[in-house]
N, CA, C and O atoms as a GROMACS GRO file, in nm:
protein
  576
    1UNK      N    1   4.916  -6.114   7.839
    1UNK     CA    2   4.813  -6.129   7.955
    1UNK      C    3   4.671  -6.085   7.964
    1UNK      O    4   4.561  -6.140   7.958
    2UNK      N    5   4.716  -5.967   7.982
    2UNK     CA    6   4.633  -5.849   7.952
    2UNK      C    7   4.525  -5.840   7.825
    2UNK      O    8   4.408  -5.807   7.843
    3UNK      N    9   4.561  -5.862   7.741
    3UNK     CA   10   4.460  -5.887   7.604
    3UNK      C   11   4.385  -6.036   7.622
    3UNK      O   12   4.270  -6.055   7.585
    4UNK      N   13   4.453  -6.118   7.671
    4UNK     CA   14   4.351  -6.230   7.677
    4UNK      C   15   4.275  -6.203   7.780
    4UNK      O   16   4.179  -6.280   7.774
    5UNK      N   17   4.268  -6.141   7.865
    5UNK     CA   18   4.155  -6.089   7.994
    5UNK      C   19   4.044  -6.019   7.896
    5UNK      O   20   3.925  -6.050   7.889
    6UNK      N   21   4.105  -5.926   7.829
    6UNK     CA   22   4.000  -5.834   7.756
    6UNK      C   23   3.939  -5.921   7.673
    6UNK      O   24   3.819  -5.942   7.694
    7UNK      N   25   3.996  -5.984   7.572
    7UNK     CA   26   3.899  -6.072   7.497
    7UNK      C   27   3.827  -6.225   7.577
    7UNK      O   28   3.737  -6.288   7.520
    8UNK      N   29   3.848  -6.241   7.627
    8UNK     CA   30   3.777  -6.349   7.731
    8UNK      C   31   3.669  -6.250   7.802
    8UNK      O   32   3.552  -6.286   7.795
    9UNK      N   33   3.692  -6.156   7.856
    9UNK     CA   34   3.540  -6.095   7.896
    9UNK      C   35   3.484  -6.045   7.801
    9UNK      O   36   3.364  -6.038   7.826
   10UNK      N   37   3.520  -5.985   7.654
   10UNK     CA   38   3.476  -5.924   7.547
   10UNK      C   39   3.342  -6.070   7.503
   10UNK      O   40   3.221  -6.056   7.488
   11UNK      N   41   3.419  -6.188   7.494
   11UNK     CA   42   3.333  -6.303   7.451
   11UNK      C   43   3.233  -6.312   7.520
   11UNK      O   44   3.122  -6.319   7.469
   12UNK      N   45   3.263  -6.315   7.723
   12UNK     CA   46   3.157  -6.363   7.793
   12UNK      C   47   3.052  -6.276   7.774
   12UNK      O   48   2.938  -6.320   7.783
   13UNK      N   49   3.071  -6.164   7.749
   13UNK     CA   50   2.976  -6.025   7.768
   13UNK      C   51   2.906  -6.056   7.620
   13UNK      O   52   2.787  -6.087   7.628
   14UNK      N   53   2.953  -6.052   7.513
   14UNK     CA   54   2.867  -6.132   7.396
   14UNK      C   55   2.794  -6.233   7.437
   14UNK      O   56   2.677  -6.224   7.397
   15UNK      N   57   2.822  -6.353   7.519
   15UNK     CA   58   2.770  -6.430   7.520
   15UNK      C   59   2.623  -6.412   7.633
   15UNK      O   60   2.511  -6.463   7.635
   16UNK      N   61   2.670  -6.349   7.689
   16UNK     CA   62   2.557  -6.272   7.829
   16UNK      C   63   2.458  -6.181   7.780
   16UNK      O   64   2.351  -6.163   7.838
   17UNK      N   65   2.500  -6.109   7.647
   17UNK     CA   66   2.409  -6.006   7.583
   17UNK      C   67   2.294  -6.116   7.545
   17UNK      O   68   2.182  -6.131   7.594
   18UNK      N   69   2.370  -6.200   7.423
   18UNK     CA   70   2.267  -6.326   7.366
   18UNK      C   71   2.153  -6.371   7.480
   18UNK      O   72   2.031  -6.373   7.469
   19UNK      N   73   2.243  -6.408   7.601
   19UNK     CA   74   2.126  -6.473   7.686
   19UNK      C   75   2.014  -6.399   7.767
   19UNK      O   76   1.928  -6.440   7.845
   20UNK      N   77   2.051  -6.256   7.713
   20UNK     CA   78   1.939  -6.197   7.807
   20UNK      C   79   1.800  -6.158   7.720
   20UNK      O   80   1.735  -6.057   7.746
   21UNK      N   81   1.763  -6.258   7.609
   21UNK     CA   82   1.701  -6.241   7.510
   21UNK      C   83   1.596  -6.360   7.543
   21UNK      O   84   1.632  -6.475   7.519
   22UNK      N   85   1.498  -6.342   7.583
   22UNK     CA   86   1.373  -6.461   7.611
   22UNK      C   87   1.269  -6.507   7.488
   22UNK      O   88   1.186  -6.421   7.460
   23UNK      N   89   1.265  -6.602   7.430
   23UNK     CA   90   1.097  -6.615   7.340
   23UNK      C   91   1.044  -6.724   7.359
   23UNK      O   92   1.105  -6.831   7.352
   24UNK      N   93   0.924  -6.712   7.384
   24UNK     CA   94   0.828  -6.803   7.402
   24UNK      C   95   0.753  -6.826   7.327
   24UNK      O   96   0.755  -6.730   7.250
   25UNK      N   97   0.648  -6.930   7.278
   25UNK     CA   98   0.563  -6.938   7.165
   25UNK      C   99   0.409  -7.018   7.214
   25UNK      O  100   0.389  -7.109   7.294
   26UNK      N  101   0.330  -6.950   7.140
   26UNK     CA  102   0.186  -7.007   7.161
   26UNK      C  103   0.174  -7.117   7.013
   26UNK      O  104   0.182  -7.064   6.903
   27UNK      N  105   0.159  -7.232   7.022
   27UNK     CA  106   0.161  -7.292   6.930
   27UNK      C  107   0.004  -7.301   6.842
   27UNK      O  108  -0.092  -7.358   6.895
   28UNK      N  109  -0.008  -7.235   6.705
   28UNK     CA  110  -0.122  -7.246   6.691
   28UNK      C  111  -0.235  -7.413   6.711
   28UNK      O  112  -0.350  -7.428   6.751
   29UNK      N  113  -0.133  -7.506   6.661
   29UNK     CA  114  -0.227  -7.644   6.631
   29UNK      C  115  -0.156  -7.737   6.667
   29UNK      O  116  -0.089  -7.803   6.588
   30UNK      N  117  -0.160  -7.759   6.804
   30UNK     CA  118  -0.087  -7.861   6.882
   30UNK      C  119  -0.063  -7.984   6.814
   30UNK      O  120   0.048  -8.036   6.830
   31UNK      N  121  -0.166  -8.052   6.722
   31UNK     CA  122  -0.161  -8.155   6.656
   31UNK      C  123  -0.059  -8.165   6.521
   31UNK      O  124  -0.022  -8.276   6.481
   32UNK      N  125  -0.018  -8.048   6.459
   32UNK     CA  126   0.038  -8.053   6.351
   32UNK      C  127   0.189  -8.024   6.398
   32UNK      O  128   0.212  -7.913   6.444
   33UNK      N  129   0.300  -8.124   6.388
   33UNK     CA  130   0.425  -8.139   6.407
   33UNK      C  131   0.531  -8.122   6.312
   33UNK      O  132   0.508  -8.175   6.204
   34UNK      N  133   0.657  -8.054   6.323
   34UNK     CA  134   0.737  -8.018   6.225
   34UNK      C  135   0.848  -8.064   6.296
   34UNK      O  136   0.865  -8.059   6.418
   35UNK      N  137   0.942  -8.119   6.187
   35UNK     CA  138   1.087  -8.183   6.232
   35UNK      C  139   1.155  -8.079   6.294
   35UNK      O  140   1.101  -7.990   6.229
   36UNK      N  141   1.233  -8.020   6.369
   36UNK     CA  142   1.320  -7.943   6.409
   36UNK      C  143   1.402  -7.902   6.309
   36UNK      O  144   1.441  -7.997   6.242
   37UNK      N  145   1.453  -7.772   6.265
   37UNK     CA  146   1.588  -7.801   6.195
   37UNK      C  147   1.700  -7.675   6.227
   37UNK      O  148   1.700  -7.607   6.330
   38UNK      N  149   1.763  -7.665   6.152
   38UNK     CA  150   1.863  -7.537   6.204
   38UNK      C  151   1.830  -7.384   6.215
   38UNK      O  152   1.734  -7.354   6.144
   39UNK      N  153   1.875  -7.294   6.275
   39UNK     CA  154   1.815  -7.180   6.265
   39UNK      C  155   1.844  -7.098   6.162
   39UNK      O  156   1.777  -6.998   6.136
   40UNK      N  157   1.968  -7.142   6.083
   40UNK     CA  158   2.006  -7.103   5.972
   40UNK      C  159   1.893  -7.106   5.865
   40UNK      O  160   1.873  -7.016   5.784
   41UNK      N  161   1.837  -7.195   5.873
   41UNK     CA  162   1.697  -7.233   5.773
   41UNK      C  163   1.578  -7.194   5.806
   41UNK      O  164   1.474  -7.256   5.782
   42UNK      N  165   1.590  -7.073   5.873
   42UNK     CA  166   1.434  -6.993   5.938
   42UNK      C  167   1.500  -6.841   5.868
   42UNK      O  168   1.595  -6.766   5.890
   43UNK      N  169   1.381  -6.850   5.767
   43UNK     CA  170   1.376  -6.685   5.687
   43UNK      C  171   1.307  -6.633   5.745
   43UNK      O  172   1.204  -6.678   5.797
   44UNK      N  173   1.363  -6.495   5.749
   44UNK     CA  174   1.298  -6.375   5.804
   44UNK      C  175   1.221  -6.291   5.717
   44UNK      O  176   1.289  -6.235   5.630
   45UNK      N  177   1.084  -6.264   5.716
   45UNK     CA  178   1.030  -6.208   5.649
   45UNK      C  179   0.994  -6.045   5.708
   45UNK      O  180   1.034  -6.034   5.824
   46UNK      N  181   0.939  -5.940   5.665
   46UNK     CA  182   0.887  -5.854   5.679
   46UNK      C  183   0.769  -5.797   5.722
   46UNK      O  184   0.727  -5.722   5.811
   47UNK      N  185   0.717  -5.885   5.594
   47UNK     CA  186   0.541  -5.926   5.634
   47UNK      C  187   0.471  -5.983   5.545
   47UNK      O  188   0.524  -5.976   5.434
   48UNK      N  189   0.356  -6.046   5.547
   48UNK     CA  190   0.329  -6.164   5.505
   48UNK      C  191   0.347  -6.158   5.315
   48UNK      O  192   0.405  -6.232   5.235
   49UNK      N  193   0.278  -6.048   5.303
   49UNK     CA  194   0.307  -5.999   5.151
   49UNK      C  195   0.425  -6.055   5.079
   49UNK      O  196   0.410  -6.090   4.962
   50UNK      N  197   0.556  -6.067   5.145
   50UNK     CA  198   0.682  -6.120   5.088
   50UNK      C  199   0.727  -6.278   5.050
   50UNK      O  200   0.811  -6.331   4.977
   51UNK      N  201   0.610  -6.326   5.151
   51UNK     CA  202   0.638  -6.487   5.126
   51UNK      C  203   0.617  -6.562   5.022
   51UNK      O  204   0.661  -6.675   4.999
   52UNK      N  205   0.514  -6.461   4.927
   52UNK     CA  206   0.489  -6.521   4.789
   52UNK      C  207   0.489  -6.657   4.774
   52UNK      O  208   0.556  -6.689   4.676
   53UNK      N  209   0.440  -6.753   4.835
   53UNK     CA  210   0.375  -6.900   4.841
   53UNK      C  211   0.252  -6.949   4.954
   53UNK      O  212   0.203  -6.886   5.047
   54UNK      N  213   0.231  -7.050   4.918
   54UNK     CA  214   0.156  -7.070   5.062
   54UNK      C  215   0.242  -7.138   5.172
   54UNK      O  216   0.351  -7.194   5.160
   55UNK      N  217   0.152  -7.116   5.303
   55UNK     CA  218   0.221  -7.143   5.464
   55UNK      C  219   0.143  -7.187   5.520
   55UNK      O  220   0.024  -7.191   5.488
   56UNK      N  221   0.202  -7.239   5.636
   56UNK     CA  222   0.103  -7.272   5.760
   56UNK      C  223   0.159  -7.184   5.867
   56UNK      O  224   0.273  -7.137   5.871
   57UNK      N  225   0.059  -7.169   5.956
   57UNK     CA  226   0.094  -7.068   6.076
   57UNK      C  227   0.119  -7.151   6.190
   57UNK      O  228   0.026  -7.226   6.219
   58UNK      N  229   0.247  -7.157   6.282
   58UNK     CA  230   0.294  -7.273   6.358
   58UNK      C  231   0.274  -7.193   6.494
   58UNK      O  232   0.198  -7.234   6.582
   59UNK      N  233   0.353  -7.069   6.508
   59UNK     CA  234   0.291  -7.025   6.628
   59UNK      C  235   0.352  -6.878   6.667
   59UNK      O  236   0.465  -6.844   6.630
   60UNK      N  237   0.290  -6.818   6.723
   60UNK     CA  238   0.263  -6.657   6.776
   60UNK      C  239   0.403  -6.673   6.866
   60UNK      O  240   0.400  -6.752   6.960
   61UNK      N  241   0.533  -6.594   6.836
   61UNK     CA  242   0.648  -6.564   6.912
   61UNK      C  243   0.656  -6.440   6.998
   61UNK      O  244   0.636  -6.327   6.955
   62UNK      N  245   0.682  -6.466   7.103
   62UNK     CA  246   0.714  -6.340   7.223
   62UNK      C  247   0.874  -6.352   7.274
   62UNK      O  248   0.939  -6.445   7.322
   63UNK      N  249   0.907  -6.200   7.239
   63UNK     CA  250   1.018  -6.212   7.289
   63UNK      C  251   1.048  -6.107   7.368
   63UNK      O  252   1.003  -5.999   7.329
   64UNK      N  253   1.126  -6.106   7.492
   64UNK     CA  254   1.139  -6.009   7.585
   64UNK      C  255   1.304  -6.003   7.612
   64UNK      O  256   1.381  -6.098   7.593
   65UNK      N  257   1.344  -5.858   7.665
   65UNK     CA  258   1.470  -5.914   7.722
   65UNK      C  259   1.507  -5.738   7.763
   65UNK      O  260   1.430  -5.651   7.723
   66UNK      N  261   1.608  -5.707   7.831
   66UNK     CA  262   1.686  -5.618   7.865
   66UNK      C  263   1.708  -5.490   7.805
   66UNK      O  264   1.814  -5.485   7.744
   67UNK      N  265   1.633  -5.375   7.804
   67UNK     CA  266   1.654  -5.297   7.652
   67UNK      C  267   1.805  -5.254   7.690
   67UNK      O  268   1.871  -5.248   7.586
   68UNK      N  269   1.871  -5.225   7.792
   68UNK     CA  270   2.032  -5.201   7.794
   68UNK      C  271   2.109  -5.316   7.729
   68UNK      O  272   2.215  -5.294   7.671
   69UNK      N  273   2.059  -5.432   7.737
   69UNK     CA  274   2.161  -5.560   7.689
   69UNK      C  275   2.112  -5.614   7.584
   69UNK      O  276   2.192  -5.693   7.535
   70UNK      N  277   1.969  -5.603   7.500
   70UNK     CA  278   1.913  -5.652   7.395
   70UNK      C  279   1.887  -5.590   7.255
   70UNK      O  280   1.793  -5.513   7.273
   71UNK      N  281   1.922  -5.585   7.135
   71UNK     CA  282   1.933  -5.528   7.042
   71UNK      C  283   1.800  -5.606   6.952
   71UNK      O  284   1.778  -5.718   6.998
   72UNK      N  285   1.719  -5.571   6.846
   72UNK     CA  286   1.675  -5.585   6.774
   72UNK      C  287   1.700  -5.751   6.697
   72UNK      O  288   1.631  -5.850   6.671
   73UNK      N  289   1.833  -5.707   6.685
   73UNK     CA  290   1.909  -5.785   6.620
   73UNK      C  291   1.875  -5.949   6.676
   73UNK      O  292   1.819  -6.043   6.619
   74UNK      N  293   1.935  -5.934   6.808
   74UNK     CA  294   1.912  -6.022   6.935
   74UNK      C  295   1.800  -6.102   6.907
   74UNK      O  296   1.802  -6.223   6.883
   75UNK      N  297   1.668  -6.001   6.914
   75UNK     CA  298   1.520  -6.065   6.956
   75UNK      C  299   1.518  -6.187   6.821
   75UNK      O  300   1.467  -6.299   6.817
   76UNK      N  301   1.589  -6.118   6.730
   76UNK     CA  302   1.528  -6.176   6.595
   76UNK      C  303   1.599  -6.320   6.634
   76UNK      O  304   1.532  -6.408   6.687
   77UNK      N  305   1.694  -6.332   6.613
   77UNK     CA  306   1.840  -6.429   6.632
   77UNK      C  307   1.754  -6.546   6.751
   77UNK      O  308   1.771  -6.668   6.747
   78UNK      N  309   1.656  -6.470   6.859
   78UNK     CA  310   1.592  -6.559   6.929
   78UNK      C  311   1.510  -6.605   6.879
   78UNK      O  312   1.510  -6.727   6.896
   79UNK      N  313   1.404  -6.554   6.798
   79UNK     CA  314   1.308  -6.611   6.702
   79UNK      C  315   1.313  -6.670   6.627
   79UNK      O  316   1.226  -6.753   6.598
   80UNK      N  317   1.425  -6.649   6.561
   80UNK     CA  318   1.471  -6.787   6.481
   80UNK      C  319   1.478  -6.892   6.503
   80UNK      O  320   1.434  -6.988   6.441
   81UNK      N  321   1.589  -6.882   6.686
   81UNK     CA  322   1.610  -7.023   6.711
   81UNK      C  323   1.492  -7.103   6.772
   81UNK      O  324   1.505  -7.225   6.784
   82UNK      N  325   1.352  -7.028   6.820
   82UNK     CA  326   1.238  -7.077   6.833
   82UNK      C  327   1.172  -7.141   6.768
   82UNK      O  328   1.144  -7.260   6.777
   83UNK      N  329   1.135  -7.042   6.671
   83UNK     CA  330   1.108  -7.106   6.548
   83UNK      C  331   1.144  -7.266   6.465
   83UNK      O  332   1.071  -7.354   6.419
   84UNK      N  333   1.304  -7.244   6.475
   84UNK     CA  334   1.354  -7.352   6.436
   84UNK      C  335   1.343  -7.458   6.562
   84UNK      O  336   1.425  -7.543   6.529
   85UNK      N  337   1.309  -7.482   6.637
   85UNK     CA  338   1.285  -7.568   6.750
   85UNK      C  339   1.174  -7.650   6.705
   85UNK      O  340   1.177  -7.773   6.693
   86UNK      N  341   1.065  -7.567   6.677
   86UNK     CA  342   0.918  -7.593   6.618
   86UNK      C  343   0.884  -7.639   6.510
   86UNK      O  344   0.774  -7.686   6.480
   87UNK      N  345   1.014  -7.622   6.419
   87UNK     CA  346   1.032  -7.688   6.257
   87UNK      C  347   0.985  -7.585   6.155
   87UNK      O  348   0.994  -7.598   6.033
   88UNK      N  349   0.925  -7.464   6.233
   88UNK     CA  350   0.895  -7.316   6.172
   88UNK      C  351   1.036  -7.318   6.097
   88UNK      O  352   1.148  -7.328   6.149
   89UNK      N  353   0.987  -7.299   5.901
   89UNK     CA  354   1.104  -7.247   5.808
   89UNK      C  355   1.114  -7.100   5.839
   89UNK      O  356   1.223  -7.042   5.845
   90UNK      N  357   1.011  -7.046   5.857
   90UNK     CA  358   1.013  -6.878   5.844
   90UNK      C  359   0.946  -6.816   5.946
   90UNK      O  360   0.850  -6.872   5.999
   91UNK      N  361   0.996  -6.676   5.992
   91UNK     CA  362   0.926  -6.613   6.067
   91UNK      C  363   0.874  -6.490   6.025
   91UNK      O  364   0.966  -6.428   5.972
   92UNK      N  365   0.755  -6.417   6.024
   92UNK     CA  366   0.700  -6.310   5.965
   92UNK      C  367   0.737  -6.173   6.093
   92UNK      O  368   0.708  -6.214   6.205
   93UNK      N  369   0.784  -6.049   6.092
   93UNK     CA  370   0.839  -6.007   6.199
   93UNK      C  371   0.688  -5.924   6.251
   93UNK      O  372   0.604  -5.893   6.167
   94UNK      N  373   0.672  -5.900   6.369
   94UNK     CA  374   0.568  -5.825   6.418
   94UNK      C  375   0.622  -5.695   6.460
   94UNK      O  376   0.714  -5.654   6.389
   95UNK      N  377   0.575  -5.598   6.585
   95UNK     CA  378   0.618  -5.535   6.633
   95UNK      C  379   0.734  -5.537   6.711
   95UNK      O  380   0.754  -5.647   6.761
   96UNK      N  381   0.822  -5.446   6.741
   96UNK     CA  382   0.909  -5.427   6.844
   96UNK      C  383   0.898  -5.301   6.910
   96UNK      O  384   0.910  -5.191   6.856
   97UNK      N  385   0.871  -5.329   7.054
   97UNK     CA  386   0.830  -5.221   7.162
   97UNK      C  387   0.984  -5.190   7.211
   97UNK      O  388   1.068  -5.275   7.241
   98UNK      N  389   0.998  -5.060   7.211
   98UNK     CA  390   1.104  -5.009   7.312
   98UNK      C  391   0.999  -4.937   7.474
   98UNK      O  392   0.882  -4.901   7.484
   99UNK      N  393   1.103  -4.944   7.564
   99UNK     CA  394   1.047  -4.902   7.696
   99UNK      C  395   1.054  -4.750   7.656
   99UNK      O  396   1.145  -4.697   7.593
  100UNK      N  397   0.942  -4.692   7.704
  100UNK     CA  398   0.935  -4.515   7.710
  100UNK      C  399   1.076  -4.466   7.810
  100UNK      O  400   1.109  -4.540   7.903
  101UNK      N  401   1.138  -4.367   7.789
  101UNK     CA  402   1.236  -4.290   7.827
  101UNK      C  403   1.207  -4.274   8.009
  101UNK      O  404   1.309  -4.284   8.078
  102UNK      N  405   1.071  -4.250   8.083
  102UNK     CA  406   1.050  -4.278   8.187
  102UNK      C  407   1.051  -4.387   8.287
  102UNK      O  408   1.062  -4.390   8.409
  103UNK      N  409   1.028  -4.507   8.161
  103UNK     CA  410   1.049  -4.637   8.256
  103UNK      C  411   1.161  -4.670   8.252
  103UNK      O  412   1.199  -4.762   8.324
  104UNK      N  413   1.229  -4.620   8.184
  104UNK     CA  414   1.428  -4.648   8.141
  104UNK      C  415   1.497  -4.592   8.292
  104UNK      O  416   1.577  -4.644   8.369
  105UNK      N  417   1.427  -4.460   8.293
  105UNK     CA  418   1.504  -4.405   8.420
  105UNK      C  419   1.411  -4.446   8.554
  105UNK      O  420   1.458  -4.388   8.652
  106UNK      N  421   1.348  -4.491   8.574
  106UNK     CA  422   1.275  -4.507   8.688
  106UNK      C  423   1.355  -4.704   8.710
  106UNK      O  424   1.412  -4.745   8.811
  107UNK      N  425   1.338  -4.760   8.617
  107UNK     CA  426   1.431  -4.874   8.607
  107UNK      C  427   1.554  -4.861   8.704
  107UNK      O  428   1.586  -4.914   8.810
  108UNK      N  429   1.612  -4.759   8.614
  108UNK     CA  430   1.792  -4.752   8.619
  108UNK      C  431   1.776  -4.691   8.787
  108UNK      O  432   1.856  -4.737   8.869
  109UNK      N  433   1.698  -4.613   8.823
  109UNK     CA  434   1.720  -4.587   8.976
  109UNK      C  435   1.699  -4.712   9.057
  109UNK      O  436   1.787  -4.743   9.137
  110UNK      N  437   1.563  -4.804   9.040
  110UNK     CA  438   1.518  -4.883   9.136
  110UNK      C  439   1.649  -5.005   9.081
  110UNK      O  440   1.666  -5.094   9.164
  111UNK      N  441   1.706  -5.013   9.001
  111UNK     CA  442   1.785  -5.159   8.944
  111UNK      C  443   1.651  -5.242   8.914
  111UNK      O  444   1.664  -5.335   8.993
  112UNK      N  445   1.554  -5.259   8.859
  112UNK     CA  446   1.464  -5.353   8.790
  112UNK      C  447   1.480  -5.334   8.629
  112UNK      O  448   1.418  -5.420   8.565
  113UNK      N  449   1.535  -5.262   8.569
  113UNK     CA  450   1.559  -5.229   8.439
  113UNK      C  451   1.430  -5.220   8.362
  113UNK      O  452   1.322  -5.263   8.404
  114UNK      N  453   1.451  -5.158   8.238
  114UNK     CA  454   1.293  -5.189   8.145
  114UNK      C  455   1.329  -5.311   8.023
  114UNK      O  456   1.435  -5.350   7.973
  115UNK      N  457   1.204  -5.345   8.005
  115UNK     CA  458   1.177  -5.461   7.876
  115UNK      C  459   1.178  -5.385   7.777
  115UNK      O  460   1.129  -5.273   7.792
  116UNK      N  461   1.242  -5.430   7.627
  116UNK     CA  462   1.229  -5.388   7.527
  116UNK      C  463   1.124  -5.552   7.519
  116UNK      O  464   1.094  -5.628   7.611
  117UNK      N  465   1.097  -5.559   7.392
  117UNK     CA  466   0.935  -5.678   7.332
  117UNK      C  467   0.977  -5.659   7.240
  117UNK      O  468   1.028  -5.556   7.197
  118UNK      N  469   0.957  -5.779   7.184
  118UNK     CA  470   0.918  -5.796   7.002
  118UNK      C  471   0.835  -5.899   6.983
  118UNK      O  472   0.811  -5.967   7.083
  119UNK      N  473   0.780  -5.931   6.870
  119UNK     CA  474   0.682  -6.021   6.841
  119UNK      C  475   0.709  -6.082   6.694
  119UNK      O  476   0.762  -6.017   6.604
  120UNK      N  477   0.661  -6.228   6.679
  120UNK     CA  478   0.701  -6.274   6.543
  120UNK      C  479   0.577  -6.395   6.540
  120UNK      O  480   0.536  -6.464   6.634
  121UNK      N  481   0.532  -6.394   6.392
  121UNK     CA  482   0.468  -6.553   6.343
  121UNK      C  483   0.559  -6.648   6.300
  121UNK      O  484   0.633  -6.642   6.202
  122UNK      N  485   0.551  -6.717   6.364
  122UNK     CA  486   0.642  -6.871   6.329
  122UNK      C  487   0.585  -6.913   6.184
  122UNK      O  488   0.475  -6.861   6.164
  123UNK      N  489   0.625  -6.983   6.089
  123UNK     CA  490   0.534  -7.009   5.976
  123UNK      C  491   0.633  -7.128   5.951
  123UNK      O  492   0.747  -7.148   5.992
  124UNK      N  493   0.529  -7.217   5.848
  124UNK     CA  494   0.607  -7.344   5.768
  124UNK      C  495   0.569  -7.292   5.655
  124UNK      O  496   0.454  -7.248   5.654
  125UNK      N  497   0.648  -7.279   5.529
  125UNK     CA  498   0.663  -7.278   5.393
  125UNK      C  499   0.677  -7.420   5.287
  125UNK      O  500   0.772  -7.435   5.210
  126UNK      N  501   0.575  -7.507   5.301
  126UNK     CA  502   0.612  -7.624   5.224
  126UNK      C  503   0.698  -7.616   5.085
  126UNK      O  504   0.789  -7.692   5.052
  127UNK      N  505   0.645  -7.500   5.010
  127UNK     CA  506   0.733  -7.514   4.892
  127UNK      C  507   0.893  -7.492   4.885
  127UNK      O  508   0.958  -7.506   4.782
  128UNK      N  509   0.961  -7.447   5.046
  128UNK     CA  510   1.094  -7.388   5.038
  128UNK      C  511   1.185  -7.486   5.108
  128UNK      O  512   1.289  -7.453   5.165
  129UNK      N  513   1.121  -7.653   5.097
  129UNK     CA  514   1.262  -7.688   5.144
  129UNK      C  515   1.376  -7.735   5.108
  129UNK      O  516   1.456  -7.808   5.167
  130UNK      N  517   1.380  -7.674   4.980
  130UNK     CA  518   1.521  -7.702   4.913
  130UNK      C  519   1.623  -7.616   4.968
  130UNK      O  520   1.736  -7.645   5.007
  131UNK      N  521   1.541  -7.459   4.962
  131UNK     CA  522   1.635  -7.354   5.049
  131UNK      C  523   1.682  -7.427   5.185
  131UNK      O  524   1.797  -7.469   5.195
  132UNK      N  525   1.604  -7.438   5.272
  132UNK     CA  526   1.626  -7.504   5.415
  132UNK      C  527   1.740  -7.664   5.392
  132UNK      O  528   1.819  -7.717   5.471
  133UNK      N  529   1.717  -7.684   5.312
  133UNK     CA  530   1.804  -7.830   5.331
  133UNK      C  531   1.950  -7.735   5.265
  133UNK      O  532   2.053  -7.752   5.330
  134UNK      N  533   1.957  -7.665   5.175
  134UNK     CA  534   2.080  -7.637   5.154
  134UNK      C  535   2.161  -7.546   5.281
  134UNK      O  536   2.283  -7.539   5.297
  135UNK      N  537   2.064  -7.485   5.354
  135UNK     CA  538   2.100  -7.406   5.490
  135UNK      C  539   2.171  -7.455   5.571
  135UNK      O  540   2.280  -7.432   5.623
  136UNK      N  541   2.074  -7.547   5.575
  136UNK     CA  542   2.119  -7.692   5.706
  136UNK      C  543   2.197  -7.760   5.663
  136UNK      O  544   2.293  -7.767   5.739
  137UNK      N  545   2.208  -7.818   5.576
  137UNK     CA  546   2.309  -7.940   5.546
  137UNK      C  547   2.452  -7.948   5.572
  137UNK      O  548   2.539  -7.870   5.533
  138UNK      N  549   2.465  -8.044   5.638
  138UNK     CA  550   2.586  -8.029   5.732
  138UNK      C  551   2.622  -7.949   5.840
  138UNK      O  552   2.725  -7.981   5.899
  139UNK      N  553   2.567  -7.863   5.875
  139UNK     CA  554   2.528  -7.766   5.972
  139UNK      C  555   2.539  -7.860   6.111
  139UNK      O  556   2.482  -7.969   6.114
  140UNK      N  557   2.605  -7.816   6.210
  140UNK     CA  558   2.630  -7.861   6.316
  140UNK      C  559   2.530  -7.777   6.436
  140UNK      O  560   2.511  -7.796   6.556
  141UNK      N  561   2.491  -7.699   6.357
  141UNK     CA  562   2.372  -7.601   6.482
  141UNK      C  563   2.216  -7.642   6.453
  141UNK      O  564   2.129  -7.555   6.444
  142UNK      N  565   2.190  -7.771   6.441
  142UNK     CA  566   2.043  -7.782   6.464
  142UNK      C  567   1.992  -7.815   6.596
  142UNK      O  568   2.039  -7.856   6.703
  143UNK      N  569   1.882  -7.783   6.550
  143UNK     CA  570   1.841  -7.772   6.719
  143UNK      C  571   1.763  -7.927   6.783
  143UNK      O  572   1.671  -7.974   6.716
  144UNK      N  573   1.790  -7.970   6.861
  144UNK     CA  574   1.762  -8.091   6.960
  144UNK      C  575   1.693  -8.128   7.014
  144UNK      O  576   1.714  -8.230   7.079
   0.00000   0.00000   0.00000
């Protein structure tokens, strides 16, 4: 029974940590609409030189979360999900900002926390549809 409770608490903790990241989007051209896709269909690029083919800029993504309960991986996951909602099939990572040590200490003392921030550019690569189709074909994780 104890093992079951620990397992349940660990799963709840994982869900809470994933939910601690919030990503918003500033859409570049509101007249341009793309069909939503699954987050697995969103490819992550370190910079624009790695894309290698023409693309459209869809939105600027900004993420934030409590520094003690978020990670860069969690932020990228949140950005991929938001990009998929917009129909973007790629993101180009921007900067990640860690709160300064003093901010973390003050946040801990007053119970306000300190936020980690990250940004990315959501893009649509027309020539990448076959990869997206393979990544999302038959999956149940499509964004609705």
